[in-house]
N, C-alpha and C positions, 0 to 999 in steps of 0.2 A: 608420471613423475613423482618421485618421493621427495618429501621435504624434511630433512634432518630430524632434529629432536622435537619439532612441533607437528609431526605428521599425525598426531592423534587429536588435534585440536579442532574445536568448533565452539560456538558460543551459546550459552543459555543464560538467561537472567537468573541470578541466584534467588530462589523462592524464599529462602530463609531471610535474606536481607530485605526483600520486599515485604514480607510479613511483619518484620520488625518495625518497618516504617508505616505499616497499614496502608500501603499504596498498591494499586493495580496498575498495569501498563496503560490501561485506558485513561487513567488520571493525568497522563502526561500531555494529552491533547485537550482542547477546550471543550466545555459542555456543549456549545453550539455544534461543534464538529462531531461530537459523540452523538448528538441528536440526529444530525444529518445521516450518519452511518446507520443509526437505528431505523430511520425511515427507509433507507435503502434496503435493509434486510426485510422490513415489513412489506414493502412494495414488491420485492422479489417473491416473497411468499404468496401474495395475492395473485401476482402474474402467473406464478407456477400453477396454482389451483385452477385459475381460469383456463390456462392452456391444457391442463390435465383433463378438463371436462369439455374441451372444445369439440370433441366428436359428437356430443349430444346436441342434436338440432333443437331449435326453439319450438314451443307449441304456439301456433299462430291463432290468435283470437281476432275475429272480425265482426263488426256490427255496422249496419247501414240503415239510415232513416231518411226518407224523402217524402215530400209533398208536391203535388202537381195538379193543374186544372186544365188539361188540354181541351176538354169539351164543356167548359163552364161548370164542371162538377169537380169537387175536390176529391183527389185520390191520395191515399196514404199507403206507403209501402215501407215495411221493415224486414230486415233479414239479419241473421247472426250465424256464425259458423266457427267451429273449432277444427283445425287441421293439424295432423301429425304426419311427418315424413322423416322417419328415423332409420339411419343405416344400422344394420345389425351384423353385417359381415362386409369387410373391405380387404380381404386377403391378408389379414394380420395388421392392417393399418391402424385399427383401434388400439391394439396392444402396443404397437410401436409409438403411437401418439402419446399414450400415457407414460411410457418409458422415456420418451424424448423430453416430456415436460419435467420429469424427475431429474434427468441428466442436465437439462438446461438450468434448472434451479441450482444444482450443485456447482455448475460452472459460474453462474452469476454470483453465488455466495463466495466462491473463491476469488472472484474479481473484486468484490467488496473487501474481502479479507486482505488482499494484496494492497489495495489503496489505503486501507486503515493501518496496516502494518508499516507501510512506508512512512505515513505521517507520524506514527509513534516513534519510528526510528529517527526521523528528522528532528523531532523534538528532543529526544535523548542525546542525539549527536550535537545539537546546538548547545545543550546544557553542558555536555562534556567539553566542547570547544570554549565555552565561556570560562569554565574552571581552568582550562589549559591556558587561555590567554591571560588570566590573572597571574599565573605563574610566569608567563613571558613578560608581563609588565613589571613584576617584581625583579626579574632578572635584568630587564633593560635599565631599571633604576640603579641596580648595582653596577652595570656597565658604565652608566653615566658617572657614578661615584668614582669608579676607577679612571675614567677619562679625565675627571677633574683633578684627581690625585696626580695622574701623569702630567697634566698641564702645570700643576704647581711645581712638580719636580723639574720640568723643562724650563720654567721661569727661573728657578734658582740656578740651574746650570747655565742658562743664558746670561743672567746677570753676573755670574761669577766668571764668565768668559769661557766656559767649558764647551758650549754649543753655539752654533750660529743661529740666526733668526729663522732659517728654514725649518729646523726641528721644532721650534716654538710654533710656527704657523701650522705645521702638521698636527701638533697636539691640539691646537684650537679647532682645526677642522674635524678631528676625530671626536672631540667633545660635542660639536654642533651636530655631527652625523648621528651620534648616539641619542641626543635630545630629540632630533627630528624623527628618529626611528620609534621613540616612545610615543610621539604624537600619532604616528601611523598605527601603532598597535592599539592605542586607546580608541582611535576611530574604528578600527576593525571590531573591537569589543562592542561598541555601540550598535554597529550593524548586526552583529550576532544577537544582541539583546532585542532589537526591533523585530528580527525574523522569528525569534522565540516567542515573543508576545503575540505574533499573528496566529500561531497555532496552539498556544497553551495559555491556561489561566493561572498557572503556578507562578509563585514568586521565585525568580531565577536565583536570587541570593540564598534562599533557604531550601530550595527544592532538593530532594534526595536524589543523588546520582547512583543508579543501580550498578552493581559490580558484575561484570560478565565473566562467566566461567567457560570451561572447555569440555567438549565431549568428542567422540570419535567421528571420523569421516563417514563411515557407513550409516550412522544414525542421522547425520545431516542429510544424506541423500534419501534415506528412508522416510524422513518426516519433513520433506521439502515442499513448501507451499507452491512454488513455481511448477514443480514436477506434477504435483497433485492436480493443479489447475489444467495442465496440458493433458493429463489422463482424463479428466472430466470432459474436456473438449473433444477428445477422441471418442469417448462413450456417447456424447451427444450426437456427433456426426454419424456414428454407427447406427443409432436409432433413427436418425433422419434418413439414412439410406433405406431403411425398412419402410419408412413412410412413403418415400418417393416410389419405391418398387410397387408398393400396394396401391398407389394411386392409379396405376394402369391395369390393375386386375379387376375382375367382375365385382360389382358391389350390389348387395341385396339390402333392400330397405322395406320396412313395414310402413304402410300408409293407412290412414284412417281419419274419419271426420264425423262431425255431427252438424247438421244444417237445420235452420229454422227460418220460415218465412211467414209473413202476415201481410195481407192486402185488404184495404177497406175503400169503399166508395160511398160518399155521403149523398143523401137525397136533397135536391134543391127545389123540386116541384112535384105535383101529384103524378105527373107522367113518368117521373124517374124513380126507379127503385134503388134502394141502398143494399149493399151486400158486404160481407166480411168473410175472408178466406184465410185460414191458418193451417200450416202443415209443417211437419218436421220429419227428418229421415237421417239415417247414418250410413256410412260406407266404410269398408275396410278391405285391405288386400296387401299385396306386396308387389315390388317391382325390381327388375334386374337391369343394371346399367353396365355396359361393357365399353369403356372408352378406347377409341382408336385414334392415336395421334401420331403425326409424322415425327415428332421429336421424342417419342417415348424412350428409345434406347439411348439417345444422347443425354436425356435428363437422368436416367438411371446410371449411366456411365460417369456423368459429372459428379453425382453423389458418391459413387464408389471411389473416384479419384480424391475427393475431399476427405473421405474417411482414411484412405491410405496416407494422405498427406498428414493428417492429424496423428496417426500412429507413428509416423517417422518423426514428427515434431516432438513426441514424448522422448524418443531416443536422443534427439538433438538437445532437448532441454536437460536431460540427464547429463549429457556431455558438457553442456554449458555450466551447470551447477558444480560439476566435478572440477572444471577449470577454475571457477570462481573460488572454490574451497582452496585449491592449491595456490592460487594467486594470493589469497589472504594469508595463507600459511607462510609463503615466501616473504611477504611484507612483515609478518610477525617475526620471522627469523631475522630479518634485517634490523628490525627495531630492537630485538633482543641483543644483537651485537652492539648497536649504538648505546643501549642502556648499560651493557657490560663495560663499554669504554668509559662512560660517564662515572661508573663505579670505580674504575681504575683511577680516573682523574681525582675522585674524592680521596682515595687513599694517598695519592701523590701529594695533593695539596694539604692534606692533614699532616703528613710527615714534614713537608716544607714549612708549614705554619708553626708546628712545634719547635722545629730547629730555629726558625726566624725569631720566635718569641724569646728563645734562650739567648740568641745573638743580640737581640734588642736589649735584653736585661744586662748583657755584658757591654753594651755600648757600641756594638759593631753594625747594627742595623737601625733604621729609623722607624718612627711610628707609621710613616707612609708605607713602608715595606710590609708591616704587619697588616695594615688595613687592606692593602691590595690583595694579599693572600687570603684574608678572611672573606673578602668579597668573591674572589675566584672560587673558593671552596663552597660558598653558599650557592653560587651560580651552577656549579657542577651538580649539587644536590637537586636544584630546581630542574636541571636538564633531565635527570633520572625520572623525576615525577612527570615531566612533559612527555617523555618517551612512553611511560606507563599509560598515560591518557591516550597517546597515539595508538597504542595497541587496542585500547578499549574502543576507540572510534573505528578502527579497522575491523574489529569483530562485529560491529553493528551491520556491516555489509552482509554478514552471514545471518544475523538475527532476522533481518528483513525477510529472509526466505525460509526460516526455520520454524516449524510448528512444535512448540513444547507443550505436549498434552499434560 
């Protein structure tokens, strides 16, 4: 589906704006949360190195010391050994194990990237919504002013007999509704501020709000975090399939060891002789292991199915991200229309205000008429700014998945 004049759009944070403010995207989340993500990356690095070397078996060191007196004579026995049993061929399993570790690390890194990017996106989104709600509060106060002016006009008309009490009651109700709406908006702002403080150390009043720009759809799909994560999962499962297949192939291992023993018997009487015996030896060789298991082919087939599923998931994720892009573009197109309407309203109110001021000077309009139009003009300008922030918040849905190298 094509999306009119916004079909080339996607978001990137303007690097020039960020550099002017000397801020990185990471600075939008708190230091403790940055530390947590840093430890996640470090742990993933160590886990990957450990997995990469998992094919190397340990060298076993053994030492034994014992004393006994079965025949009323003290006997001492000591022994030590070093044993090695190291696979050197597993039908490609060693190679696949190393590659699987590398692929698993990439997938885990992407998983951390996704979580971190979402948190940064949430922090910026909350910051934008706070700015937006400030505009809504300002607009709501203007609506209250207009409701109060309307109430004063209805009072004058009622007292002069031009209107009945029903119109006056409605004017009172409209004013009360406008005031209650202000209370609700102010409460919403406090909720946004509380949520922002949970994930950020920044002062929401002075924090810089990044400006989001647009790039083309192909670039969004090419540098998409979700798609790259799906690709890394497919690569991981491909290497795991090799590991599973190699598990049922012949394995050749080198074996070797060094052994040392020492035995002593102490003399307790003239009739008993003491002795000490010590010896050492080594051994080496190789062994071949051929596993025969009833579930061999099922295990291999299961790994193959998982790999095929992961490959299809990449295609599905690509389709999902394409749909996300088009959905955001449609929303932006709708917001563009609303913003254009608010601009038309600004032009209309500006013309009416100029004409009303002239009529007021001539004595044909009241001061209330001028104030009402001034407030309405200001509210239309605020609407345009609110729609602009709506577009920025909408673009954040793309930023969450976009890798801007």
